[in-house]
C-alpha positions in Angstrom: 2.9 -46.3 12.3 6.4 -45.1 12.9 9.3 -44.5 10.5 12.5 -45.5 12.3 15.8 -44.4 10.6 19.2 -45.7 11.4 22.2 -44.0 10.7 25.7 -45.2 10.2 26.8 -45.4 13.4 24.0 -47.5 14.2 24.3 -50.0 11.2 28.2 -50.1 11.6 28.6 -53.7 12.7 26.7 -56.9 13.3 26.7 -56.0 17.3 25.0 -52.6 16.6 22.5 -54.3 13.9 21.2 -57.1 16.5 20.6 -53.5 18.3 18.6 -52.5 15.7 16.5 -55.8 15.7 15.8 -55.5 19.2 14.6 -51.6 18.7 12.3 -52.9 15.9 10.8 -55.6 17.6 10.0 -53.9 21.0 7.7 -51.7 19.2 5.1 -52.9 16.6 4.5 -49.8 15.2 7.6 -49.5 13.7 6.8 -50.5 10.4 9.4 -48.8 7.9 13.0 -48.9 8.8 15.3 -46.8 6.8 19.0 -47.5 6.9 22.3 -45.8 6.0 25.5 -47.7 4.9 27.5 -49.2 7.7 29.6 -46.2 9.2 32.9 -45.8 11.4 32.9 -49.0 14.0 35.9 -46.8 15.9 37.5 -43.7 15.9 40.2 -44.6 13.3 37.9 -46.9 11.1 36.7 -46.3 7.2 33.0 -45.5 6.5 31.9 -48.0 3.9 31.0 -45.1 1.4 34.7 -44.2 1.7 35.5 -47.5 0.8 33.0 -47.6 -2.2 34.4 -43.9 -3.4 37.9 -45.7 -3.4 36.7 -48.3 -5.5 35.0 -46.1 -7.9 38.2 -43.9 -8.4 40.2 -46.9 -8.9 37.7 -47.8 -11.5 37.6 -44.7 -13.2 41.3 -44.5 -13.6 41.3 -48.1 -15.2 43.1 -49.7 -12.7 42.6 -53.0 -11.4 40.0 -52.5 -8.3 40.0 -56.0 -6.8 41.6 -54.8 -3.9 39.5 -52.0 -3.8 36.2 -54.3 -4.2 37.5 -56.7 -1.8 37.7 -54.5 0.7 33.9 -53.6 0.5 32.9 -56.9 0.5 34.9 -58.1 3.3 33.1 -55.1 5.4 29.6 -56.8 4.6 31.2 -60.2 5.0 32.3 -59.6 8.4 28.9 -58.5 9.3 26.9 -61.2 7.9 29.1 -63.6 9.4 28.8 -62.6 13.2 24.9 -62.4 12.2 24.8 -66.3 10.9 23.5 -65.1 7.4 23.3 -67.2 4.6 26.2 -66.9 2.0 23.8 -66.2 -0.6 22.9 -62.7 0.6 27.0 -61.9 0.3 26.7 -63.6 -3.1 24.0 -61.1 -4.2 25.9 -58.1 -2.8 28.8 -59.0 -4.9 27.1 -59.6 -7.9 25.3 -56.3 -7.6 28.4 -54.5 -7.2 30.6 -56.4 -10.1 27.3 -55.2 -12.1 27.4 -52.0 -11.2 31.0 -51.9 -11.8 30.7 -53.1 -15.7 27.5 -51.2 -16.4 28.0 -48.0 -18.8 26.8 -44.4 -17.5 26.4 -41.0 -18.6 29.1 -39.6 -16.9 31.7 -40.4 -14.1 30.0 -38.6 -11.7 26.7 -40.8 -12.3 29.0 -43.7 -11.9 30.2 -42.8 -8.5 26.8 -41.8 -7.0 25.6 -45.2 -8.3 28.1 -47.2 -6.5 27.9 -44.6 -3.1 24.1 -45.4 -3.1 24.5 -49.2 -3.4 26.3 -48.7 0.5 22.5 -47.9 1.7 21.0 -50.2 -0.9 23.0 -53.4 0.2 22.9 -52.9 4.0 18.9 -52.7 3.7 19.1 -56.2 2.0 21.5 -57.4 4.8 19.2 -56.2 7.6 16.2 -57.2 6.3 17.9 -60.9 5.6 18.5 -60.6 9.6 15.4 -59.4 10.7 14.0 -62.7 8.9 16.2 -64.5 10.2 15.3 -63.9 13.8 12.0 -64.5 13.0 10.5 -61.2 12.4 8.5 -60.8 8.9 10.7 -58.2 6.8 11.0 -57.7 3.2 13.7 -55.4 1.4 12.3 -52.5 -0.9 13.9 -50.7 -3.5 13.6 -47.0 -4.0 12.4 -47.4 -7.9 9.9 -50.1 -6.9 8.4 -48.0 -4.2 8.0 -44.8 -6.5 10.8 -42.4 -4.8 10.6 -40.2 -7.9 12.8 -37.4 -7.6 14.3 -34.8 -9.5 16.9 -35.3 -12.1 19.9 -33.3 -10.3 22.7 -35.6 -9.6 24.1 -35.1 -5.8 20.8 -32.7 -5.2 18.0 -34.5 -5.7 14.3 -33.4 -4.9 11.4 -35.5 -4.3 8.5 -35.2 -6.9 5.0 -34.3 -5.8 3.7 -37.4 -7.3 6.1 -39.8 -5.0 4.2 -39.1 -2.1 1.1 -40.9 -3.9 3.2 -44.2 -4.9 5.1 -44.4 -1.4 1.8 -44.1 0.7 1.3 -47.5 -0.6 3.8 -48.6 1.5 1.1 -48.5 4.3 -0.4 -51.7 3.0 2.8 -53.8 3.5 2.0 -56.4 6.4 5.7 -56.8 6.8 8.6 -54.6 8.3 9.6 -52.7 5.4 13.5 -51.9 5.2 14.4 -49.0 2.9 17.5 -48.0 1.7 18.3 -44.2 2.7 20.3 -41.3 0.6 19.0 -41.7 -3.0 15.9 -42.4 -5.2 14.9 -42.4 -9.0 14.0 -40.0 -12.0 11.5 -40.4 -14.0 13.9 -42.0 -16.4 14.6 -44.6 -14.4 18.1 -42.9 -13.6 19.5 -43.4 -10.0 19.8 -39.9 -8.3 21.6 -38.9 -5.0 20.2 -36.8 -1.9 22.4 -33.9 -0.9 24.2 -34.3 2.5 22.1 -36.1 5.1 20.4 -38.2 2.3 19.4 -40.5 4.6 17.5 -38.4 6.9 15.6 -36.9 3.9 14.6 -40.5 2.9 13.1 -40.8 6.3 11.7 -37.5 6.6 10.2 -37.7 2.9 8.5 -41.9 3.7 7.0 -40.6 7.1 5.3 -37.5 5.1 4.3 -40.4 2.4 2.6 -42.7 4.9 1.6 -40.1 7.4 3.3 -41.7 9.8 2.7 -40.8 13.6 6.2 -40.2 14.4 9.6 -40.2 12.7 12.2 -41.7 14.8 15.7 -41.1 14.0 18.1 -43.6 15.5 21.8 -42.0 16.1 24.7 -42.4 18.8 23.8 -39.7 21.3 21.0 -39.5 23.6 19.7 -36.2 22.7 20.2 -32.9 20.8 22.0 -30.9 23.2 21.9 -26.8 23.9 25.7 -26.9 22.6 28.4 -28.9 21.2 29.8 -31.4 23.8 32.9 -31.0 22.1 33.1 -27.6 23.0 30.9 -27.1 26.0 31.4 -30.0 29.0 28.3 -31.8 29.6 25.6 -29.6 28.1 21.8 -29.6 28.8 19.9 -31.9 26.9 17.0 -30.5 24.6 13.9 -32.6 25.4 11.4 -30.7 23.1 11.9 -28.0 20.4 10.6 -26.5 17.2 11.3 -27.7 13.3 12.3 -24.0 13.1 15.0 -24.5 16.2 15.9 -27.3 14.7 16.6 -26.3 11.1 18.0 -23.1 12.1 20.6 -25.0 14.5 21.5 -27.2 11.8 22.3 -24.4 9.6 24.4 -23.1 12.1 26.4 -26.0 12.3 24.8 -28.7 14.6 25.3 -32.4 13.3 22.3 -33.8 14.1 20.7 -33.4 11.0 21.5 -31.2 7.7 19.1 -28.2 7.5 17.0 -29.7 4.6 16.4 -33.0 6.1 13.2 -32.4 7.9 11.4 -30.4 5.6 9.1 -33.0 4.6 8.1 -34.0 8.2 8.1 -30.2 8.6 5.4 -29.4 5.9 3.3 -32.6 6.9 3.5 -31.7 10.7 4.9 -35.0 11.5 6.9 -34.8 14.9 10.5 -36.1 15.1 12.3 -37.7 17.8 16.0 -38.0 17.9 17.0 -41.3 19.6 20.1 -43.3 20.6 20.6 -46.9 19.2 22.8 -47.5 22.3 20.3 -46.3 24.6 17.0 -46.6 23.1 15.2 -46.0 27.0 16.2 -42.7 26.9 13.3 -40.3 25.9 15.8 -38.4 23.3 14.6 -35.2 21.7 11.0 -34.6 20.4 11.0 -31.9 17.6 7.3 -30.7 16.9 5.6 -27.6 15.2 4.6 -25.7 18.5 6.1 -26.1 22.0 5.4 -24.7 25.4 8.0 -22.0 26.1 10.2 -22.3 29.1 12.0 -19.2 31.3 15.2 -19.5 29.1 14.4 -17.5 25.7 17.5 -19.7 24.3 17.3 -23.3 23.6 20.2 -24.0 22.0 24.0 -22.4 20.6 25.9 -23.3 17.5 28.5 -21.8 15.5 30.1 -22.5 12.1 33.5 -21.5 10.9 34.6 -20.3 7.3 32.9 -17.4 6.3 34.4 -14.3 4.2 32.9 -10.7 4.2 32.4 -8.4 1.4 32.7 -5.1 2.7 31.6 -2.2 0.2 31.3 1.3 1.3 29.7 4.4 -0.5 28.5 7.7 0.5 24.7 7.9 0.1 24.3 4.4 -0.5 20.9 4.4 1.2 19.4 6.8 -1.5 20.7 4.9 -4.7 17.7 2.8 -5.8 18.9 -0.5 -7.2 22.5 -0.7 -5.6 22.0 -3.5 -3.5 20.1 -5.8 -6.3 23.2 -4.8 -8.7 25.5 -5.8 -5.9 24.0 -9.0 -5.5 23.9 -9.5 -9.4 27.8 -9.3 -9.6 27.8 -12.3 -7.3 25.0 -14.1 -9.1 26.7 -13.9 -12.3 29.7 -15.8 -10.9 27.7 -18.1 -8.9 28.2 -17.0 -5.4 25.3 -17.3 -2.7 25.6 -15.4 0.3 24.4 -15.8 4.1 23.6 -12.4 5.4 23.7 -8.8 4.5 24.0 -6.5 7.4 23.6 -2.5 6.3 24.5 0.5 7.3 23.7 4.3 5.6 26.7 4.3 3.7 28.2 0.6 3.8 27.0 -3.2 3.6 28.6 -5.9 4.3 27.7 -9.6 2.5 28.5 -12.7 4.4 29.3 -15.5 2.4 30.9 -18.8 2.4 34.7 -18.5 1.9 34.7 -22.1 0.0 33.4 -20.2 -3.0 36.2 -18.0 -3.5 39.2 -18.3 -5.6 41.8 -15.3 -5.4 41.3 -14.9 -8.9 37.7 -14.7 -8.4 38.1 -12.3 -5.3 40.0 -10.3 -7.6 37.6 -9.9 -10.4 34.5 -9.6 -7.7 36.6 -6.2 -6.3 37.3 -4.8 -9.6 33.7 -5.2 -10.9 32.1 -3.8 -7.6 34.8 -0.7 -7.8 34.1 0.1 -11.3 30.3 -0.9 -11.8 29.0 0.8 -8.7 31.6 3.2 -8.2 32.2 2.7 -4.6 34.9 4.4 -2.1 35.8 1.2 -0.7 35.6 -2.7 -1.4 37.6 -5.4 0.1 37.2 -8.9 1.3 38.1 -10.2 4.9 38.6 -13.7 6.0 37.9 -16.3 8.4 34.9 -15.4 10.1 32.5 -17.4 12.3 29.0 -17.1 12.7 27.8 -17.9 16.2 24.2 -18.4 16.7 21.7 -18.1 19.4 18.4 -20.3 18.8 15.0 -20.0 20.5 11.4 -19.0 19.9 11.0 -17.4 23.2 13.2 -14.8 22.0 10.8 -13.2 20.4 9.0 -12.2 23.5 11.9 -11.7 25.5 13.7 -8.0 26.0 17.5 -8.0 26.4 18.7 -11.2 24.8 20.9 -9.1 22.6 22.1 -6.9 25.3 23.0 -10.1 27.6 24.8 -11.8 24.7 26.9 -8.6 23.5 27.7 -7.8 27.2 28.7 -11.4 28.1 31.1 -11.7 24.8 32.6 -8.1 25.5 33.6 -9.1 29.1 35.7 -11.6 27.9 37.3 -10.2 25.1 35.5 -11.7 22.4 35.1 -8.9 19.5 31.6 -8.7 17.5 32.5 -8.0 13.8 28.5 -8.3 12.9 24.8 -8.8 14.3 22.0 -9.8 12.3 18.5 -11.1 13.9 16.3 -12.9 11.3 12.6 -11.1 11.0 10.8 -14.3 12.9 13.4 -13.6 15.4 14.2 -17.3 16.3 17.8 -16.4 15.9 20.3 -14.1 16.8 23.8 -14.4 14.6 27.0 -12.4 16.0 29.8 -12.6 13.3 33.4 -13.0 15.1 37.0 -13.9 14.2 37.4 -17.4 13.6 40.0 -17.5 16.4 37.3 -16.9 19.0 34.8 -19.5 18.0 35.0 -21.7 20.9 35.3 -19.4 23.6 32.5 -17.2 22.2 30.2 -20.4 22.2 31.1 -21.2 26.3 30.7 -17.7 27.0 27.0 -17.8 25.5 26.5 -21.0 27.2 27.3 -19.9 30.6 25.1 -16.7 30.1 22.1 -18.3 29.2 22.6 -22.1 30.7 24.8 -21.6 33.8 28.2 -22.5 34.5 29.4 -25.4 32.3 29.4 -28.7 33.6 26.7 -28.1 36.5 24.0 -30.0 34.7 
C-alpha cells in the first residue's frame, strides 16, 4: 500500500486533477490519497486558502461577504465544470461553507482555521467525485470519521498516539481513500489545524498509521535539488537522501518540506519519495533511513535569512557556573527561542530569528542581561543569514570546514559564525544577509563543480 499526497499546485485546476487521477489509476497500490486546497494556477493567481482567509476576515468584520464567498465558489465551479461533474458536488461545497460561516466558534482564530481547512476538505470531496466519474472506486473520508485525533493547540496540532490505531483501519477499505490534509480533530470534536506544511504532515501520519510501503509526495518539481534553483543554475538532482539530511535542509530553508512534516514517517522508517505530478515517470528523490555514501560528503546546500545575534562578553565567563542557564532564562521569560549558541572563553553569541524581536523587547533584553549578569558588553546585531552544508558523509571526511571557509574567503564573503552539530550532518555559517546568494553559489561550486555544468 502507498500513500500519495498531492500539493496545491498538483490540484490547482481541472487539468492538474486529471493528471492526479491518471497517476492514481496507473498504480493500484496507491490506495490513500491526501490532497491540499487548490493552489496557484499561474504566478499572479491566488490560492484558494487566501480566498478563504479574505472570506473569513470579511465575516469577522461583519461585512457583506457574498463577493468573497462567490470568489471561493467560482474557483471550485471552474474545476468542477471542466471535469464535467454533477452540480450536486458544488451545492454540497456551498452548503458546507454557508454552514461554517453561520456557526458559532470559541474565537475568531478557531473560525478562520475552520474556514481555511475547508479548502482541503471540499477539494477532497471534489477529487473523490471525479475519480468515481472516471470509473475508479473512490471515497472521501473526513479526518473526524477516520479518527485523526490531535492535541487541542490551534495552528499547532500534534497527532495523539491513539489516532494511529483508528487510522490503521483505513487499510481495510477497498476503495481509493481521498483524505483532506492540514487538519484533525481534538477529543472534544473541535477542528484543529497542523503547523505550516500541514498536508505533508497528514500524509506522513497516514503512511505511518497504515504501515505503508511508501509515502509519495507529489509536487511540481522532478526532485529535491542540491541547491535552490533560483540561486544556482541547473543544480544537481538528489536521487537518495536520509531523513536527517532532508530535515536539516528543510530547517535551513528548503521549501519541499517543512522540517517537522516527515517525523511520523521517520519514526516508522517509511521511505518517502518526492515526485512531480507533471512528470510522474521521473524517479524523483527517495528519502530513506540510511543510504550509501558517495564521494561527495555534501548532499545539499541551503540558506535561510532573517536572523539576529545577541552578543554577550564577560571576562572569565567560562568559570562562572550557571551563566549560560541564566542567559537563556532571560530569553525564555520573554518567549524567545534560540537557534545556535557559538561560544568562546569570554564571550557567547545567541542566534535567534529576528522576527521575534521588537525595539522595546530588544531594549528590555539588553537591560536585563547587562544588569542581572553584570556583563562587560551586550548588543544585538541584525540581518544575518545561516548557510548550511548538509551531508551524512561529512562525519567521516576531513577538511570540509576548511574547504568551505577557504572558498568563502576567496570570494570576500565574511564568516561571522561557524557551528557544527554534534552529529556532524550539518555545518552552519553565519554571514551577512547581503552575501546570501553569493555564498550559496560559492559553496555549490566548491562541492559540486561550476554551476550549469550538470
